[in-house]
C-alpha positions as CSV (number, residue, x, y, z in Angstrom):
1,X,-20.1,41.1,-58.5
2,X,-19.8,37.5,-59.7
3,X,-16.0,37.8,-59.7
4,X,-16.0,39.1,-56.1
5,X,-18.1,36.1,-55.0
6,X,-15.9,33.7,-56.8
7,X,-12.8,35.2,-55.1
8,X,-14.4,34.9,-51.7
9,X,-15.2,31.3,-52.3
10,X,-11.6,30.6,-53.2
11,X,-10.4,32.3,-50.0
12,X,-12.8,30.2,-48.0
13,X,-11.6,27.0,-49.6
14,X,-8.0,28.0,-48.9
15,X,-8.7,28.5,-45.2
16,X,-10.3,25.0,-44.8
17,X,-8.2,23.2,-47.4
18,X,-9.0,22.3,-51.0
19,X,-10.5,18.9,-49.9
20,X,-12.7,20.5,-47.2
21,X,-10.5,19.4,-44.3
22,X,-9.6,22.2,-41.8
23,X,-6.0,23.4,-41.8
24,X,-6.4,23.6,-38.0
25,X,-5.5,19.9,-37.9
26,X,-2.0,20.9,-38.9
27,X,-1.8,22.8,-35.6
28,X,-0.3,20.5,-32.9
29,X,-2.5,22.2,-30.3
30,X,-5.6,21.2,-32.1
31,X,-7.2,17.7,-32.3
32,X,-5.3,16.5,-29.2
33,X,-5.6,12.8,-29.0
34,X,-5.4,12.2,-32.7
35,X,-2.4,11.1,-34.8
36,X,1.0,10.1,-33.4
37,X,0.7,12.4,-30.3
38,X,-2.6,10.8,-29.4
39,X,-1.2,7.3,-29.6
40,X,1.7,8.2,-27.3
41,X,-0.7,9.7,-24.8
42,X,-2.8,6.5,-24.9
43,X,0.3,4.4,-24.3
44,X,1.2,6.5,-21.3
45,X,-2.3,6.1,-19.9
46,X,-2.1,2.3,-20.3
47,X,1.3,2.2,-18.6
48,X,-0.1,4.3,-15.7
49,X,-3.1,2.1,-15.4
50,X,-0.9,-1.0,-15.3
51,X,1.3,0.5,-12.6
52,X,-1.7,1.5,-10.6
53,X,-2.3,4.7,-8.7
54,X,0.9,6.7,-7.7
55,X,1.9,6.0,-4.1
56,X,2.6,8.8,-1.8
57,X,5.7,9.9,0.2
58,X,4.5,10.7,3.7
59,X,6.5,12.1,6.6
60,X,5.5,12.1,10.3
61,X,7.9,14.2,12.3
62,X,8.1,16.7,15.2
63,X,8.8,16.5,18.9
64,X,5.3,15.3,19.9
65,X,4.1,11.8,20.5
66,X,2.3,10.0,17.8
67,X,4.6,9.5,14.8
68,X,4.9,5.7,15.0
69,X,1.3,5.5,16.3
70,X,0.1,7.3,13.2
71,X,2.0,5.0,10.9
72,X,0.7,1.9,12.7
73,X,-2.9,3.3,12.3
74,X,-2.3,3.6,8.6
75,X,-1.1,0.0,8.6
76,X,-4.2,-1.3,10.3
77,X,-6.4,0.6,7.8
78,X,-4.5,-0.7,4.8
79,X,-4.7,-4.3,6.1
80,X,-8.4,-3.8,6.4
81,X,-8.4,-3.3,2.6
82,X,-6.3,-6.4,2.1
83,X,-3.1,-4.5,1.3
84,X,0.4,-5.6,2.2
85,X,2.4,-3.4,4.6
86,X,6.0,-3.5,5.8
87,X,7.4,-1.6,8.8
88,X,11.1,-1.5,9.4
89,X,12.1,-0.1,12.7
90,X,15.5,1.7,12.5
91,X,16.0,2.4,16.3
92,X,13.7,0.2,18.3
93,X,14.7,-3.4,18.9
94,X,16.2,-3.9,22.3
95,X,12.9,-3.5,24.2
96,X,9.6,-5.3,23.8
97,X,6.9,-3.2,22.2
98,X,3.2,-4.0,21.8
99,X,3.4,-3.6,18.1
100,X,5.6,-6.7,17.9
101,X,2.8,-8.9,19.2
102,X,0.2,-6.8,17.4
103,X,1.9,-7.4,14.1
104,X,1.5,-11.2,14.6
105,X,-2.2,-10.7,14.7
106,X,-2.2,-8.9,11.4
107,X,-0.2,-11.5,9.5
108,X,0.3,-12.1,6.7
109,X,-0.6,-8.7,5.4
110,X,1.5,-6.8,8.0
111,X,5.2,-7.5,8.5
112,X,7.3,-5.9,11.2
113,X,11.1,-6.0,11.2
114,X,12.8,-4.6,14.3
115,X,16.2,-4.0,12.9
116,X,17.5,-1.4,15.5
117,X,19.5,-2.1,18.6
118,X,17.7,0.4,20.8
119,X,17.9,4.1,21.5
120,X,21.4,5.5,21.2
121,X,23.1,7.1,24.2
122,X,20.4,6.6,26.8
123,X,21.2,5.2,30.3
124,X,20.8,1.5,29.5
125,X,22.6,1.7,26.1
126,X,25.7,-0.4,26.6
127,X,26.4,-1.0,22.9
128,X,29.3,0.7,21.1
129,X,28.2,3.3,18.5
130,X,29.4,1.0,15.7
131,X,26.8,-1.6,16.6
132,X,24.0,1.0,16.1
133,X,25.5,2.2,12.8
134,X,25.7,-1.4,11.5
135,X,22.1,-2.1,12.6
136,X,20.8,1.1,10.9
137,X,22.7,0.3,7.7
138,X,21.3,-3.2,7.6
139,X,17.8,-1.8,8.2
140,X,18.3,0.5,5.2
141,X,19.5,-2.4,3.0
142,X,16.6,-4.6,4.0
143,X,14.2,-1.7,3.4
144,X,15.4,-1.2,-0.1
145,X,15.4,-4.9,-0.9
146,X,11.9,-5.5,0.4
147,X,10.5,-2.3,-1.2
148,X,11.8,-3.2,-4.6
149,X,10.4,-6.8,-4.3
150,X,7.0,-5.4,-5.3
151,X,5.3,-7.3,-2.5
152,X,4.2,-4.3,-0.4
153,X,1.7,-1.6,-1.0
154,X,3.0,0.5,1.9
155,X,6.5,0.6,3.4
156,X,7.1,2.3,6.7
157,X,10.6,3.4,7.8
158,X,10.1,3.9,11.5
159,X,12.5,6.4,13.1
160,X,14.5,6.7,9.9
161,X,14.6,10.5,10.3
162,X,16.1,10.2,13.8
163,X,18.6,7.6,12.5
164,X,19.8,10.3,10.0
165,X,19.9,12.9,12.7
166,X,22.1,10.6,14.8
167,X,24.5,10.0,11.9
168,X,23.8,6.3,11.8
169,X,22.9,6.5,8.1
170,X,23.4,9.3,5.6
171,X,20.6,11.5,4.2
172,X,22.0,10.7,0.7
173,X,21.2,7.1,1.2
174,X,17.6,7.9,2.3
175,X,17.1,10.2,-0.7
176,X,18.3,7.4,-3.0
177,X,15.8,5.0,-1.4
178,X,13.1,7.6,-2.1
179,X,14.3,8.0,-5.6
180,X,14.0,4.2,-6.4
181,X,10.6,3.8,-4.7
182,X,8.2,1.9,-7.0
183,X,5.6,4.0,-8.6
184,X,2.6,2.6,-6.8
185,X,4.2,2.1,-3.4
186,X,3.4,4.5,-0.6
187,X,6.5,5.3,1.5
188,X,6.2,6.5,5.1
189,X,9.1,8.0,7.0
190,X,8.8,8.7,10.7
191,X,10.9,10.3,13.4
192,X,11.8,13.7,14.6
193,X,14.2,16.1,12.8
194,X,13.1,15.2,9.3
195,X,15.6,16.6,6.8
196,X,14.4,19.5,4.8
197,X,15.2,17.7,1.6
198,X,12.9,14.9,2.6
199,X,10.2,17.4,3.5
200,X,10.5,19.1,0.1
201,X,10.1,15.8,-1.7
202,X,7.2,14.5,0.4
203,X,3.5,14.7,-0.7
204,X,2.2,14.8,2.9
205,X,4.1,16.1,6.0
206,X,2.6,16.1,9.5
207,X,4.5,17.7,12.4
208,X,3.5,16.4,15.8
209,X,4.0,19.2,18.4
210,X,4.2,18.5,22.1
211,X,1.7,20.6,24.0
212,X,1.5,18.5,27.1
213,X,3.1,15.2,28.1
214,X,2.5,13.1,31.3
215,X,6.3,12.5,31.5
216,X,6.6,16.2,32.5
217,X,4.5,15.3,35.6
218,X,6.8,12.3,36.4
219,X,4.4,9.7,35.0
220,X,6.0,6.7,33.5
221,X,5.3,5.2,30.0
222,X,1.9,3.4,29.9
223,X,1.6,0.0,28.4
224,X,-0.6,-0.1,25.3
225,X,-0.3,3.7,25.0
226,X,3.4,4.4,24.9
227,X,4.8,0.9,24.1
């Protein structure tokens, strides 16, 4: 009987280790947060903390009104929190819009760059296509440069989706811009015809769908509402 008890004690010691420490500690899935693996996790946590919260990729698309308006609303909200916002307009630029003067009232937190040369192919567009291409490419260059400066919490690329649709810039260039986005920066892309590859990458996608529009009744654009 004594021999059986002694044998059982030996087996128990073998299970927990001769020095009384559990052999489960040898299992990498046990004791997570200890040893070398734990130190690595702590370093990753510290790095994430230093970088801040991950910024989002947001897309406003669709044939309905409200894409730029939604982005501007986000800008106003962010400025209210003391955040820095940049909006680069890839198409607009030849006409005067209310947001141009509104941006001045939100300085220095909100910066608006109207890089476009106007809507392409409409009645009063007298510019050669090359001028629109050059303007869109410059808008892309400025967007990347400003975004990588680290000065902005939110970067809005207004009508960039439509610029891709018109062939003014390539989708590959836009995807590269998204790839190099700083960790904590929120990137907003507006415009109809958002490419599926951009939609797949995005964290939030809203599609504005036209149900009714006063233009269908012959009503002209209304100051403060449409421009």
